[in-house]
C-alpha positions, 0 to 999 in steps of 0.5 A: 499499499502506498500514500497518494501525494496529493491527499494523503489516501492509501492506494495500491501499486495497481491504481490506474492513476500514476506517473514517474517523477525524479525517478520514483513512481507515485500512484494516486486515488483519482485522476483529480490528484493526478492532474493536481500533482502533474501540475506541481510535482515539486510542490508535493514531493517537497512536501515529504522531505523539506522544511520551510518558514511558510505557513501551510494549511489543510484543504479540508480543514483550513483551521489547521495551519502550521509553518512548513509542509506536513500532514493534517493531524485531523485527516492526514492530508498534505498540507498546501501552502497558505499563499498560491 
């Protein structure tokens, strides 16, 4: 089982929604998450490894805010930058 890098949902390796980026294959729960990833892959890959002073928030729980990327403590989705 893998984690969708966009929304944080668990997905299986046989998901029909996947792509390769920087030598690694990423699997997605839906075509929508795949499209978001393809539009800005470094935003989602960087969320796993880099830190930042920028404020991040959860798309599903906007009250959740923290400095730098991470996962929402309520639902597990990856946090997105507060500023577009």
